[in-house]
N, C-alpha and C positions, 0 to 999 in steps of 0.2 A: 631747746638746747639739748643735744644728745651727748651723753657721756659713754664713749665706747671704751670700756675698761676690761674687756674680756677677749680672749682668743679661743679658738675651737680646736681642742686636741683630744683624740681618742673618744669621740662621741660626747664630749662635755665642753661647756663654756667655762673656762678657768681664768683666774687672774694671771696675767703674764709675769714672768720674772723681770722683764724690762720695766723701767720706771720712767723713761723719757716720754713726755707728752707733747702733743702738737694740736694747735687750733685748726678747726675745719671751717672754712669761710665760703659763704654763698657768693659766687663770682658775679652774680647779677646785682647784688646789693652791697657787697663788701662787708657784710655782717658776719660775726662769728656765730655759727649754728651748732657747733659741737666741739668736742675734744676727744682725741684718741690717745690711749696709752700704747706706746710702741713696744713690740717684742724685741728680744735680743738674741744673741747666739745660743744661749741656753734654751730659750723657747723653741728655736729651730731644732736643736738636738732632741728635745722632748718630743716634738712633733714627728721627727724622722723615726725615733724609736717606736712610737705608736704605729706609724705607717708600716714599718718593717715587720712588726709583730702581726699586724693585720694581713699583710701580704701572704703569709703562710697559708691561710685558709681562703682568702679572697681569690688568690690566683688559681685555686682549684674549683671555683664555682662554674656552673654550667652556663652555656649561652642563654638558656631559658631564664635562669636566675638573674643574670645581668640585664636581660631585656626587661624584666619586670622592674629592676632598679632604675633603668633609664626612663621607662615610662613614668615612674613615680616622680623622678626628678623634673620631668617636663610638667607633670600635672600640678605639682605643688608650686612651681613658678607661675603657672597660669592662675592658680587660686589666689596667689599673692600679687597678681599683676599690678593692681592699682597702687599699692604701697611701694613696690619696686620702682614703678615709673615716677611716682611722686618724689622719692628721695633722689633719684637720678637727676631730675630736673633741678631740684634745689641745690644739690651738692656739685653737680657738674656744669649746669647752666645750658644744656642743650635744649632746643625747642621741644615742647612736650610731644608734638606729633612725631618728630623724628625719634625721640627716646622711646616712644611706645612701639614703633616699628622695630627698633633694635632689641627691645625686651622680648617681643614675640619671637624674633629671630633667634635670640639666645636660648629660649625654651625649646624651639624647634630643633636646635642642634642635637638634643638628646634623642629625638625621634629619628633624625637622619642617620645618626650613628647606630641606632638600633637596627635600622634596615641594612646598613653596610655590614654590621657584625654578623647578621644572619646569613649573608651571602659570602662572607669572607672564608677563605680556605685556611683554617688554622692547622691543617695537616695535609700534606701532599705526598704523592709517590713520584720520585724522580729516579728512573732506572731501577736499580736494586735497593735504593735507599728510601727510608721514610724521613720526611722533613717536617718537623714540628715547629710551628711558630708560637713561641712561648712568651708570656708577659715579661717585660724587662725587670720590673721591680718597683722601687719607690721613685716617683717622678716629682721633680720640683717644677712647679708652674709659677712663672713670674709674669704678671700682667700689668698693662698700663692703665691710665685714667681715662682715655678717650672713648671707651665703649666697655665699661667694666664688666657687665654681665655677659656680653658677647664673647669677650676674650676668655673669661673664665670657663664658660660652657664649651667653647671651641676646643679647649685643651682638656677639660675634665671628661667630656663625653667619650672621646676615643680611649682615654685612659681606663675608664670604667669598662668600656666594651672589650678592651684587651685583657682585663683582669689585673690592672696595676692599681696601686694605692698612691695617694698624692699628698704633698704639702704645698699649699697655695700661698704665695705672697703677692697679693694684689697691691696696687699703688696705695700708699698712705693717704693720698689726696682723695681716695674713694672709700674711706673707712666706713662711712654710714651705709653706702651701697653694699659693701662687702659684708657688713654685719647682717644686713637684711637677707642677702642671698645665702649666707651661712646658716641662718635660722631656717630658711626654706629647705636646705639640704638636710638639716637635722630632722625636720618634720617628715622628710621623705623616708626615714627609717633605714638609711644605708648603714651597714655594719660599722661598729665603732672602729676608728683608726683608718678607715679607707679614705676619708676626706678630712683634711686638717687645714686650718687657716691660721696664719700668723701675720698680724699687722706689723709693718716695720719698714725701715728705709732700705734702699737697695744696697748701700755700702755696709749694712749690718746683716739684715735677714737674708737678702739676696746673695750676698757674698758667702755667708755660711752655708746656704743651700748648695751653692756652686762648688764649694770646697769639700763638703761632707762626703766621706767615702761610701756611705750607705745609700746615697742618692745615685740612681743609675742613669738618669737623664734629666736635662734641663730643657723645658720648652719655654721660650721667652719671646715676648713681643715688646718692641721698644726701639730705641735709637740704635743706629749702627755703632756709635761710640761705645755704648754699654754692651752691645753684642760682642764687640771685640774683647772686652774685659772678661765676659762670661766664657767665651771660647778659650781664652788664654788660661784662666784659672781652672776651668773644668778639665783641661788637658792633663792636669796632674793625676787625676784619677780615671782618665780615659772615658769620661762621660759621653754618652750620646747627646746630640744637640739638635734641636729644632729652633732656629732663630729667624723670626719674621721681623725684619728691620725696616729701615727708612726707605724713602722713595722720592724721586723728583720726576714724576710721571709725565711723559709727553702726550699731547693731544694733537695729532696730525690731521689737519683739515686739507684734503686734496682739492684741486681747483675745480673739480666737477661736482662737489658736494652742494647740498641745499643749504646755503649759508643762513637763511632765515630761521632754519631749525638747528643747524649744527653749532652756530656761535652761541646762542642763548643756552643751549644744552652744555656747551663747553664751560661757560661761566658758572652754571649751577653745579657742574661736576667739580670744578676747582674749589668752590665754596661750600661743598657738602660737609656736614658735621662742623660748620663754622671754620672750615679749612684745617681742622685739627684731625687729620687722618693721613695715613702713610700712602694711600692709593690715589689721592686726589690728582687730577690732571693739572698740575701747577705750571706747566710749560705749554702754551698754546702756539703751535707751529703752523703758520699760514703762508700762502703765496705772497710774495712781495707786491705783486700787481694788485692784490685785493686788500692791502693793508688799510687803506682809508675806509673802505666799506666795513671791514672787520671792527675797526675802532668805533665807528658809529653804532654798530650793533651791540658791541660790548658795553659802551656807555649807557645806551638805552636799557639794556638788560640790568645792569648794576643799579641804575636809578629806580628800577622797579622792585628791587629786593628789599625786604623789610628786615632791618636790624633792630633788635629790641628785646624786651623781657621774654624769657623762654616760655612764660605762661600765657602770653598774648597770642591770640589766633593770628595766623599768617606770618609769624616770625620765622625767618629762614636762617638768620645768623644770630646766635646768642653771644655771650661774652667769652673771652678766653678763660681757661680754667682757673688761672690765678694771676697775681700781679707779675710774677716772674715771666710767665708766658706772654703776657701783655707787653712787658718791656722788651722781650726778645723780638716780637713782631714789629714793634715800633723801631727798633734798631735796624731791622732789615729794610723797612720802608725808607728810613733816612739814607741807608746805604745805596738803595736803588737810585735815588735822586743824585746823591754825591758821585756815583759812578757813571752818570750820564744817561740813564734811561729816561724816557719821556713819560711823565705821570699823566695819565689821561682821565683818571677818576680816583677818588679817595684821597689818601695821603695820611700824614701823621696826625695823632690826636684822636680824641673820641668823636663819634658822630654827634651832631647837634641834638640837644635834649637828652643826652645820655651821659651826663657828667659823672654819675656814680655807677660803678660797675666796670668790669674790665673789657669794655666794648672797643672794637677796632673798626675803623672805616673800611669797608670792602675796597680793596685797592688794586688797580691794574696799571702796569707799566707796558709801554710799547717801545719799539726800537731797542729791544734787549739783545745783547750778544752773549755768547756762551762764556766769555771771559769775565762776565759780571757775577758778583756774589749771589745776587737774587736768582740767577739762572742755574747756579751750581748747588747751592745748599738748601736743605729742607727747612722751610720756614715754619710750618705747622700753624698756619693762620690764613685768613682770607686775603692772600696776595697772589696775583696772577701775572705771569710774565709772557708777553707776546714776542715771538721770534719769527723771522721771515726767511723764506727760501726762494730760490729761482727755479730749481728743478726737483723732480721727485727724488732723485738720488741724494740731493743735498738735504731734503726733508728727512730722509732716513738717517743720514749722517748726524744731523742735529739731534734727532730723537735718541740716538745711541751714544751721544757725546756726554756721558754721565757715568759716575761710579755706581749708580743705582740701576735696578732692573726689576722693579716690582710689578707695576701695571703700565698699560699704555692704551691709547684710544685712537681710532682711525675713522674718518668720515669720508665717504665717496659715493657717488651715484652708481658706480660700477663695482659690483660686489666682487668680481674676480680680481679687479685691480686692488680693492681694499684688502682682500685676503693675501695678495702678493706682497703688499707693503707690510701687513701684519706679520707675515712669516719672517720678515727680515728685521723686525724690531726685537731687540734683546730684552724681553720682559716675561715674567711668569704668567701674566694674564693680559690679553689684548682684547678689547671690546670694539666691535665694529658697528657704527651707525646707531649708537644708543647705549643705555646702561642695562646690564643684564647680570644675573647671578645664577650659578648652579652650585648649591651647597654640597654636592657630592663630587664636584670636580676639584682638582688640587689648587691650592693658593699658596704662593710663596715667591721668592725672588731669585733672579740671576744676580751675579756679581756681588756687590756689597749690600744688596737688599736682603741677604740672608742665606740660610742653609736649611734644606729640607722643605717639606710641604705639609700643609694642614688641609683638613676636610677630606671626606670620603675614604676610600680604601687606601689612598696615598697617605692620608693622615693617620689612619689606624696602623699602617705598617711601621710607623715610627716608634710605636709603643711595644713592638714585639721583636724578638731575636730568634733567628733560625737555629735549630738543633738538628743535626743529621744523625740518624740511627741506622746502622747496617748490621745484618746478620742473617743467617739462614732462616731463622724462625720469626723474623720481624714481620708483623702484620699491623695494619692501621688499628688504632684504638676505637 
């Protein structure tokens, strides 16, 4: 049983001013595994004060100094890899193999940003002017529970590269993971006040970060509804915003695709991270003429997916993060049936033999139309909706018939055709004939999937502000 009763401010683990406590529950066993003391508004103010003071000197560090810090942040995460992975499996419930990959990815973010920083033009000449890209200031980082280490490093790494200081509010559901990564960062020897952590609820700690006049920017990953609140409240102090929000991503399978490969991949894409990810392809869009074939391939694939303990080898889908999320997914499954969709596999309740833990049956509905709730709203669980089209034009219309625009997927034997369709889908990332990643390419959404971009130079640009200097004697520094 872990007792998380400290927050990290100004280089020290200190007792929070806040007194509210919350139990931490293993979603695979429903057992209480810890308790966290949550910070409050005063803790945020103390953390911001420390970050503001540290910014005076940290903003003046050299690229070489920050490169060494980024390298140390990577190295200490890898040194502590086993414990980081262990607590992520226990607290979040993701399969161990998947968690291991995300932990490595999180550590690698620091190296990717080190490379980007070394190539980044922090100073430019434009005509007669010198343009300096200067660090913004204190950044509030608000991260979710579905990939704790990854989201923290995705936001922290460019902040360090830019010369900004941060206050991090990770999800209270990830308090044990957050404690471990805070201890890693402490061991990395980053100057006091540059990195600060405050455990707490979004409506307390997150809200105070959003309101605080000394916080220059909020970088948030989470739901679109919360993103709207942050954008509204941050406007009072003209905060910069990077908001990576929800998705209802389309997966368009064209009629010439290799269905024996494309359909199983589509199912695995929809159910990755147990469906608890904003980029999953939760709308499978297929030709009407191939629907029966698609249904057979989908059922066969789902029947081969292992749902179970995250520690068991071969598990692909673990439990939902908590009872609330389990209940939410169950509600959507019931809605799908009530609104007339055809349930072809899965359904309400827990899988057989998994009566304890927040496990959901991987569920697929066919004959879904875009007026159904399960086709419109982000479910954040292993629930896939199959929609059909008659023409390529209609497939594109269905793909874009959403308030979201985060990710999309296209499969076709004709690469030129796939690229043509991809160019017409309104989404921040479109993957063709497979799953790929480029950590230095931008990630973020169109429409209500967010504002701004993360990763690479596009991500680093969010943490700097341009200053134009002109005069007869102006020369580059």
